TORVO-938083 format. One line per 8 residues: number of its first residue (from 0); their letters; for each residue z negated, x negated, y of C-alpha. Coordinates in nm, 2 decimals, padded with zeros to 4 digits. Layout:
N
NUM	a	Z:X:Y ~ ...
END
This chain:
416
0	mrillfii	00.00:00.00:-00.01 ~ -00.09:-00.31:00.25 ~ 00.26:-00.45:00.17 ~ 00.44:-00.12:00.19 ~ 00.26:-00.05:00.55 ~ 00.33:-00.39:00.67 ~ 00.72:-00.37:00.58 ~ 00.74:-00.02:00.77
8	flslvhsf	00.53:-00.20:01.07 ~ 00.78:-00.48:01.11 ~ 01.07:-00.24:01.05 ~ 00.96:-00.05:01.37 ~ 00.92:-00.37:01.56 ~ 01.30:-00.46:01.47 ~ 01.41:-00.13:01.53 ~ 01.22:-00.12:01.89
16	fafsqtsi	01.37:-00.48:01.99 ~ 01.72:-00.36:01.89 ~ 01.72:-00.04:02.06 ~ 01.53:-00.13:02.38 ~ 01.88:-00.29:02.44 ~ 02.13:-00.04:02.55 ~ 02.33:00.14:02.23 ~ 02.70:00.08:02.30
24	tlrqaeql	03.00:00.22:02.12 ~ 03.33:00.03:02.06 ~ 03.49:00.29:02.28 ~ 03.25:00.25:02.55 ~ 03.27:-00.12:02.53 ~ 03.63:-00.12:02.62 ~ 03.60:00.13:02.91 ~ 03.33:-00.11:03.07
32	flknnlel	03.57:-00.40:03.00 ~ 03.87:-00.24:03.17 ~ 03.62:-00.17:03.48 ~ 03.40:-00.46:03.49 ~ 03.61:-00.77:03.36 ~ 03.62:-01.00:03.63 ~ 03.91:-01.22:03.49 ~ 04.12:-00.91:03.47
40	laaqfnis	04.03:-00.83:03.82 ~ 04.12:-01.15:03.95 ~ 04.46:-01.15:03.75 ~ 04.54:-00.83:03.90 ~ 04.56:-01.04:04.26 ~ 04.82:-01.21:04.11 ~ 05.02:-00.94:04.08 ~ 04.96:-00.83:04.45
48	aaqaqviq	05.04:-01.18:04.57 ~ 05.40:-01.19:04.40 ~ 05.45:-00.84:04.55 ~ 05.36:-00.98:04.88 ~ 05.64:-01.23:04.79 ~ 05.90:-00.99:04.75 ~ 05.81:-00.85:05.09 ~ 05.88:-01.15:05.26
56	arlwanpi	06.19:-01.26:05.08 ~ 06.33:-00.92:05.23 ~ 06.27:-01.04:05.58 ~ 06.51:-01.19:05.80 ~ 06.44:-01.51:06.02 ~ 06.35:-01.43:06.37 ~ 06.60:-01.46:06.66 ~ 06.57:-01.73:06.90
64	fsaelnav	06.60:-01.67:07.26 ~ 06.63:-01.97:07.54 ~ 06.65:-01.98:07.88 ~ 06.77:-02.25:08.15 ~ 06.61:-02.22:08.48 ~ 06.71:-02.45:08.77 ~ 06.41:-02.68:08.86 ~ 06.57:-02.85:09.17
72	npeqnrtf	06.86:-02.77:09.38 ~ 06.94:-03.12:09.56 ~ 07.22:-02.95:09.78 ~ 07.00:-02.73:09.95 ~ 06.68:-02.91:09.90 ~ 06.53:-02.59:09.70 ~ 06.32:-02.61:09.38 ~ 06.32:-02.31:09.14
80	digksgqk	06.66:-02.17:09.30 ~ 06.70:-01.90:09.06 ~ 06.81:-01.63:09.29 ~ 07.16:-01.47:09.34 ~ 07.28:-01.82:09.47 ~ 07.09:-02.01:09.20 ~ 07.15:-02.12:08.86 ~ 07.00:-01.96:08.53
88	afeieqli	07.13:-01.91:08.17 ~ 07.01:-01.72:07.89 ~ 07.08:-01.72:07.51 ~ 06.99:-01.54:07.22 ~ 07.09:-01.66:06.85 ~ 07.05:-01.51:06.52 ~ 07.09:-01.70:06.18 ~ 07.33:-01.49:05.94
96	ylggkkrn	07.26:-01.57:05.57 ~ 07.58:-01.65:05.40 ~ 07.64:-01.70:05.03 ~ 07.42:-01.43:04.89 ~ 07.11:-01.63:04.93 ~ 06.90:-01.34:05.10 ~ 06.98:-01.12:04.79 ~ 06.91:-01.41:04.53
104	einfaksn	06.58:-01.48:04.70 ~ 06.45:-01.12:04.67 ~ 06.58:-01.09:04.31 ~ 06.39:-01.41:04.22 ~ 06.06:-01.27:04.38 ~ 06.12:-00.98:04.20 ~ 06.12:-01.16:03.88 ~ 05.81:-01.34:03.97
112	velaellf	05.64:-00.99:04.00 ~ 05.74:-00.90:03.65 ~ 05.60:-01.26:03.51 ~ 05.26:-01.21:03.70 ~ 05.24:-00.83:03.54 ~ 05.34:-00.99:03.20 ~ 05.08:-01.22:03.23 ~ 04.81:-00.97:03.33
120	vdllrnlr	04.90:-00.77:02.99 ~ 04.90:-01.10:02.78 ~ 04.57:-01.17:02.94 ~ 04.41:-00.79:02.86 ~ 04.59:-00.84:02.51 ~ 04.37:-01.19:02.46 ~ 04.03:-01.05:02.61 ~ 04.06:-00.70:02.41
128	fqlrssfc	04.07:-00.89:02.10 ~ 03.80:-01.11:02.17 ~ 03.60:-00.82:02.29 ~ 03.66:-00.62:01.96 ~ 03.61:-00.91:01.73 ~ 03.27:-01.01:01.91 ~ 03.17:-00.66:01.90 ~ 03.22:-00.62:01.52
136	amyydnls	03.11:-00.95:01.43 ~ 02.77:-00.89:01.62 ~ 02.71:-00.55:01.45 ~ 02.74:-00.71:01.10 ~ 02.56:-01.00:01.17 ~ 02.26:-00.75:01.30 ~ 02.28:-00.56:00.97 ~ 02.23:-00.88:00.80
144	vrnldvql	01.92:-00.97:01.02 ~ 01.78:-00.63:00.95 ~ 01.81:-00.68:00.54 ~ 01.65:-01.02:00.62 ~ 01.38:-00.90:00.82 ~ 01.27:-00.64:00.55 ~ 01.28:-00.91:00.26 ~ 01.10:-01.20:00.49
152	slldtlvq	00.79:-00.91:00.56 ~ 00.76:-00.88:00.21 ~ 00.77:-01.23:00.10 ~ 00.53:-01.34:00.40 ~ 00.26:-01.11:00.26 ~ 00.32:-01.24:-00.09 ~ 00.30:-01.59:00.02 ~ -00.02:-01.53:00.22
160	ayaaqaqk	-00.17:-01.35:-00.10 ~ -00.06:-01.62:-00.32 ~ -00.18:-01.90:-00.11 ~ -00.53:-01.73:-00.12 ~ -00.53:-01.68:-00.48 ~ -00.38:-02.04:-00.54 ~ -00.69:-02.19:-00.34 ~ -00.91:-02.00:-00.58
168	gnvplkdl	-00.72:-02.10:-00.90 ~ -00.60:-01.77:-00.99 ~ -00.25:-01.82:-00.98 ~ -00.04:-02.16:-01.07 ~ 00.07:-02.37:-00.75 ~ 00.44:-02.38:-00.86 ~ 00.46:-02.01:-00.81 ~ 00.33:-02.03:-00.42
176	vrlqslyl	00.56:-02.31:-00.39 ~ 00.84:-02.12:-00.53 ~ 00.78:-01.83:-00.31 ~ 00.75:-02.08:00.00 ~ 01.09:-02.23:-00.05 ~ 01.24:-01.87:-00.11 ~ 01.10:-01.76:00.23 ~ 01.22:-02.11:00.42
184	nlrnernd	01.57:-02.04:00.29 ~ 01.57:-01.69:00.41 ~ 01.43:-01.80:00.75 ~ 01.71:-02.05:00.77 ~ 01.96:-01.76:00.69 ~ 01.83:-01.56:00.97 ~ 01.81:-01.84:01.22 ~ 02.18:-01.91:01.18
192	linnilee	02.25:-01.54:01.19 ~ 02.04:-01.51:01.55 ~ 02.25:-01.79:01.67 ~ 02.54:-01.65:01.62 ~ 02.45:-01.31:01.75 ~ 02.33:-01.49:02.06 ~ 02.66:-01.66:02.08 ~ 02.85:-01.33:02.05
200	qkqiqvll	02.62:-01.14:02.29 ~ 02.70:-01.41:02.54 ~ 03.06:-01.35:02.47 ~ 03.04:-00.97:02.53 ~ 02.84:-01.01:02.84 ~ 03.11:-01.23:02.98 ~ 03.36:-00.96:02.88 ~ 03.20:-00.68:03.04
208	gtskaffp	03.12:-00.86:03.34 ~ 02.74:-00.82:03.35 ~ 02.42:-01.00:03.25 ~ 02.24:-00.68:03.08 ~ 02.20:-00.72:02.68 ~ 02.40:-00.46:02.50 ~ 02.32:-00.38:02.12 ~ 02.67:-00.27:01.90
216	apensela	02.65:00.08:01.75 ~ 03.00:00.19:01.64 ~ 03.05:00.53:01.54 ~ 03.13:00.60:01.17 ~ 03.50:00.66:01.28 ~ 03.52:00.33:01.44 ~ 03.42:00.15:01.14 ~ 03.61:00.38:00.89
224	tyqkdisl	03.93:00.27:01.08 ~ 03.91:-00.08:00.96 ~ 03.90:00.05:00.61 ~ 04.22:00.27:00.58 ~ 04.46:00.21:00.39 ~ 04.80:00.10:00.54 ~ 05.15:00.00:00.42 ~ 05.25:-00.32:00.61
232	tanillds	05.55:-00.53:00.54 ~ 05.60:-00.85:00.71 ~ 05.95:-00.73:00.88 ~ 05.78:-00.41:01.00 ~ 05.49:-00.62:01.17 ~ 05.76:-00.88:01.30 ~ 05.97:-00.62:01.44 ~ 05.66:-00.48:01.62
240	alqnrpdl	05.54:-00.81:01.76 ~ 05.90:-00.91:01.88 ~ 05.95:-00.59:02.07 ~ 05.57:-00.56:02.24 ~ 05.45:-00.91:02.25 ~ 05.38:-00.97:02.63 ~ 05.39:-01.35:02.56 ~ 05.74:-01.33:02.44
248	kfaqkatq	05.85:-01.09:02.70 ~ 05.69:-01.35:02.94 ~ 05.93:-01.62:02.80 ~ 06.23:-01.42:02.80 ~ 06.16:-01.31:03.15 ~ 06.08:-01.68:03.27 ~ 06.44:-01.77:03.09 ~ 06.58:-01.48:03.33
256	saelllrw	06.37:-01.62:03.64 ~ 06.50:-01.96:03.60 ~ 06.86:-01.82:03.59 ~ 06.77:-01.66:03.93 ~ 06.63:-01.96:04.07 ~ 06.95:-02.16:03.95 ~ 07.18:-01.89:04.15 ~ 06.93:-01.90:04.44
264	qkslavpd	06.99:-02.27:04.46 ~ 07.35:-02.26:04.45 ~ 07.35:-02.02:04.72 ~ 07.16:-02.24:04.93 ~ 07.41:-02.48:04.96 ~ 07.63:-02.24:05.13 ~ 07.59:-02.34:05.50 ~ 07.43:-02.03:05.73
272	lnlglayd	07.58:-01.90:06.04 ~ 07.43:-01.93:06.37 ~ 07.57:-01.61:06.57 ~ 07.46:-01.59:06.96 ~ 07.52:-01.43:07.29 ~ 07.50:-01.63:07.59 ~ 07.49:-01.57:07.98 ~ 07.55:-01.84:08.23
280	qrggafnn	07.52:-01.77:08.63 ~ 07.70:-02.04:08.80 ~ 07.72:-02.35:08.53 ~ 08.04:-02.20:08.31 ~ 08.39:-02.21:08.41 ~ 08.35:-01.92:08.63 ~ 08.04:-01.72:08.78 ~ 07.81:-01.48:08.54
288	qisltlgi	07.98:-01.62:08.23 ~ 07.91:-01.42:07.91 ~ 07.99:-01.66:07.58 ~ 07.99:-01.57:07.20 ~ 07.83:-01.85:07.04 ~ 07.87:-01.95:06.66 ~ 07.71:-02.23:06.50 ~ 07.75:-02.37:06.14
296	llplwnrn	07.62:-02.68:05.94 ~ 07.86:-02.91:05.76 ~ 07.77:-02.96:05.44 ~ 07.88:-03.30:05.41 ~ 07.58:-03.51:05.25 ~ 07.32:-03.23:05.17 ~ 07.47:-02.99:04.95 ~ 07.12:-02.89:04.76
304	qsniqlak	07.23:-03.11:04.48 ~ 06.89:-03.23:04.36 ~ 06.73:-02.86:04.36 ~ 07.03:-02.75:04.17 ~ 07.00:-03.01:03.91 ~ 06.61:-02.93:03.89 ~ 06.68:-02.55:03.84 ~ 06.96:-02.64:03.55
312	vqleqnki	06.68:-02.86:03.38 ~ 06.40:-02.58:03.42 ~ 06.69:-02.32:03.27 ~ 06.72:-02.54:02.97 ~ 06.35:-02.58:02.92 ~ 06.26:-02.24:02.94 ~ 06.53:-02.17:02.67 ~ 06.36:-02.42:02.43
320	lqnqqeiq	06.01:-02.27:02.51 ~ 06.16:-01.91:02.43 ~ 06.29:-02.02:02.09 ~ 05.97:-02.20:02.02 ~ 05.77:-01.88:02.11 ~ 05.99:-01.68:01.87 ~ 05.94:-01.92:01.58 ~ 05.54:-01.92:01.66
328	iqnqvstt	05.51:-01.55:01.66 ~ 05.69:-01.51:01.31 ~ 05.46:-01.78:01.16 ~ 05.17:-01.60:01.31 ~ 05.27:-01.26:01.18 ~ 05.31:-01.40:00.84 ~ 05.00:-01.57:00.82 ~ 04.79:-01.28:00.98
336	laqyieak	04.96:-01.06:00.70 ~ 04.85:-01.27:00.40 ~ 04.51:-01.31:00.58 ~ 04.47:-00.94:00.60 ~ 04.60:-00.87:00.25 ~ 04.34:-01.12:00.11 ~ 04.06:-01.00:00.34 ~ 04.11:-00.62:00.22
344	snyqkisg	04.14:-00.72:-00.16 ~ 03.82:-00.91:-00.14 ~ 03.66:-00.63:00.05 ~ 03.75:-00.40:-00.21 ~ 03.62:-00.61:-00.50 ~ 03.30:-00.70:-00.33 ~ 03.21:-00.35:-00.22 ~ 03.28:-00.21:-00.57
352	ffsenfeq	02.96:-00.41:-00.72 ~ 02.75:-00.20:-00.50 ~ 02.63:00.11:-00.56 ~ 02.34:00.36:-00.49 ~ 02.17:00.22:-00.78 ~ 02.16:-00.11:-00.62 ~ 01.88:-00.03:-00.39 ~ 01.70:00.11:-00.66
360	vykgtvdn	01.71:-00.19:-00.85 ~ 01.55:-00.37:-00.60 ~ 01.28:-00.13:-00.54 ~ 01.21:-00.14:-00.91 ~ 01.20:-00.52:-00.94 ~ 00.95:-00.56:-00.63 ~ 00.73:-00.29:-00.81 ~ 00.75:-00.46:-01.16
368	fqrgnism	00.66:-00.77:-01.02 ~ 00.38:-00.64:-00.81 ~ 00.26:-00.47:-01.15 ~ 00.31:-00.84:-01.32 ~ 00.58:-00.71:-01.56 ~ 00.82:-00.99:-01.45 ~ 00.78:-01.38:-01.39 ~ 00.77:-01.52:-01.08
376	leftdfme	01.09:-01.72:-01.15 ~ 01.27:-01.39:-01.25 ~ 01.15:-01.23:-00.94 ~ 01.28:-01.52:-00.72 ~ 01.60:-01.55:-00.87 ~ 01.67:-01.17:-00.83 ~ 01.57:-01.19:-00.46 ~ 01.82:-01.47:-00.40
384	syqqnllq	02.08:-01.31:-00.57 ~ 02.00:-00.97:-00.38 ~ 01.99:-01.13:-00.05 ~ 02.32:-01.31:-00.08 ~ 02.51:-01.03:-00.23 ~ 02.38:-00.83:00.09 ~ 02.49:-01.13:00.32 ~ 02.83:-01.15:00.16
392	lnktqkil	02.90:-00.77:00.15 ~ 02.84:-00.80:00.56 ~ 03.02:-01.12:00.58 ~ 03.33:-00.98:00.39 ~ 03.32:-00.66:00.61 ~ 03.31:-00.90:00.93 ~ 03.60:-01.08:00.81 ~ 03.79:-00.79:00.73
400	tnsceqln	03.74:-00.60:01.08 ~ 03.85:-00.97:01.23 ~ 04.18:-00.98:01.01 ~ 04.26:-00.60:01.12 ~ 04.21:-00.70:01.50 ~ 04.42:-01.00:01.44 ~ 04.70:-00.76:01.32 ~ 04.64:-00.58:01.64
408	wvshssif	04.69:-00.87:01.83 ~ 04.95:-01.04:01.66 ~ 05.15:-00.71:01.70 ~ 05.01:-00.59:01.99 ~ 04.99:-00.23:01.88 ~ 04.71:00.01:01.74 ~ 04.76:-00.04:01.41 ~ 04.35:00.02:01.33
END
């Protein structure tokens, strides 16, 4: 009865510790992530900055106004003689873009907006994968800690009781040592799990943009989706990845953007026209002369050769990177699918070993040990096997959920 009460007490303490944190489902975690993630919020400014560049690209150069006013009239000994009998001249000039360079500049700026949007979508894909993976990993590690706490509470009581009896010579010392060894092994297992949980908690807090601790409490439907039977082939998964992956779309758009840059650099080699209108009061061929002015650069030495060559090199480089990205996606798809199939098969085999009778066997073994019906060696062997089975089951479920999320990530689709 004392042992039972002690187990109940520790279970209540653990439950209080767990639920003193805010419980959160996977769906709620994703909503907070989309609302609060600082990295996503910062990435949105990149899109706004690229859109501002499009506005700037649409703007023409400002016209230039110049004036020439008489400072000294030596014939009549006057200063600033700009009246009817004096001299003044005015000119306004506008730069006229030729060769389609303004159109090319706008198209290139628009392509940068699309690149910024694709970078944002890819960032969202990667961070969402990290969130869901860490959430599920923390949930299953917490389950393992709960199981260990129940075992440790029982062993702690037994170790204390056997230590007292060993001092009196009522039980062999080797039995006490065996119990202590089992207890220490379980404590080390628990310590490793707690360290994992703390790292996962830190990752989740960063992703949710908060310092508040959350306790993963996924709904049954959210967990069941990872165990559903699906029919997937490498070709179906690859088609989805090639159509949906934002990193591949970014590589394709980067190649198109490089082509637009090359076109823009070539158009910059075409000289622009300076068109103006001038008025000269007395300095021209006749009084109050109004003139049309034209000016154009002569492309004798600088024809933008180096920038054109640089744009060609960047275009070829982006084509190679695009091909590399396609090959990388193909390898990711085949590897991820194989990992999922293995994880699914492993989970089905291991979970088949567990049944409702498994817990009854555990309770019966503990009762028989307390009554002296089984030896210390049999009891500790069973406890080690029982705990390892529970840990392996949770670990297998964690690996399966991670494999499912890997499939979502690699195909950029909601398979699970």
